[in-house]
C-alpha positions, 0 to 999 in steps of 0.5 A: 447464459454462459456470460452470466455464469462467467460473471457470477464466477468472477464475482465469487473469486473477487469476493473471496480475494478482497472481502474475506480478508476485510471481514477477518480483520474487522471493519471499524465504524469510525466514520463519525467525529468523536464526541467530546466529553461532558467538560468539553474536552477530548476523550483521550485514550479511546481505543480504535482499530487503527484505521481501515477503509475510512482513514488515510495517514498524513503523518507517520512517526514509527507507530504514531500517526495522524490520520484524516477521515475520508468521510468527515475530513477531520484528523486524529492522532493515534499513539503506538497502541492505536489509542486516540490521543486527540482529534481536530485539524491536522495542525492541532494533531501535529502540535499535540504530537510534537509536544508529546514527542518532547515530553517523552524524548522520543528519539529521531528517525533513522536515516533510512526507512522501508515504507510498506503500502497495502493494496486495494481493499486491504489495511496496513496490518496486511503488510505486518509480515513484511515489516517484521521481516525487514526489522528482524533482518536489520537487527541481524545485520546490525543495520539502522532501518525504520519501518514506516507502514502507511494506511490509506482509504484505498476504497474511498479515493482515487490514485491521485489522492492516495499519491498526495497522501503518500507525498505528505507522509514522506515529507514528514519523515524528518531525518530520513534521507533514503526510503525503499518501498515494498508495496502490494497490488494497488500500492504500487500504482500509488507509488508510480502515481506519486513518482509522476506527480514529481515530474509534474511539479516545477519546483519539487519539494526539497524535503523529500527523501531520495528513493532507493529500491522498490519491490512490487508485490503482485502489481497490476502494472498492465491493468487488471482483466478481472476488474474489467470483467466486473466493469458492469457490476454495481457491487464491484464499484460500490465496494472498491470505490473510485480506485476500483473504477479506475482499474475497471473503466479508466485504465487507459487514462490512468496509466498515462499518469503512472511513472516508470521508476527511474530507480532500481525496482523488482517485481514478484508475481504469483502463479497459483497453478490451480488446477492448471492455469489458475483463474480460468477467467484470466488469460495466462498464468495468474494469482487469481486476481492479476495475471503474470503478464499484467505485473510486468513493467519495462525497466525492472531489474529482476522478476520472480514468479512463484506459487503465490496467491494475490491476497496472501503473497505478502505472508509467504516466507519465500517472498520475505527472503526475496524482498530482503535480498532485493533490498540489499543486493538488487536481485531476488534469487541469484545475481546470475539468474536475474530476469530483467525487463528491458526499458522501452 
């Protein structure tokens, strides 16, 4: 009886943390290929929701993007207003964009970019507050920085598939020489899986930009006790898909394929302290989904723990300030108060 109540309570917390933001943002029913118009051409300018749980970016040029549907496999080109300009194969979408780029004389990307990556069950819109803070800081400091906000079908693929999509996006950033990352939750594991993919390759691509600094927001670097508690719950696996299953059932195998960044990285973790120790179903201080201990990763240059919940950590002004400070200086609060985690 106690076990059943515990699992029910855990599931309720899960539903609040993951499904509420999804419902608020709205799901899109774009799993089907778009219908051609009566003349056999394309219905250009059709409004979309920009890609939620069924679309993964393969190419991003500022707010333009080519996405692949996780269910049908077809691609589409979205403009900076999320209007569909064309659809079909990836090559067709890319050729269409290149023609539009020449016609409109779109300027090339700047040499430095900050890439934001959302977490499991979320969308790229959840990282908008971080991106806006980055661009605002760049204007104040008169810096030339691009913001690349990546979408991926986090509940419809495994971490390797997400990492391969990230790889394609990065290789398509023509003119970008260096990228910094700011990622939330699962997005950090996608980055680490991508870094490990580079070590698996005998001949790494020459067109990849170098990696600067990485800021990890609420990363489940040590797995997620919450996911493991919900391992036997069918709803959990249905909603969060393969990536959720990897966290719940396959963590021992998954973590072997996650690299520790060899560049400068820092971790921001949440400790909500409600009512005393956060989520009573998670051992130790936590953000209601991931414990502070689970966010740790050896080699981090700094770590910042604050009263942030897992779902909304990216919305907090203090978090934005810490992110910007780390990207610029390599520490979150103060150079003399850094909390580094020793390398193994």
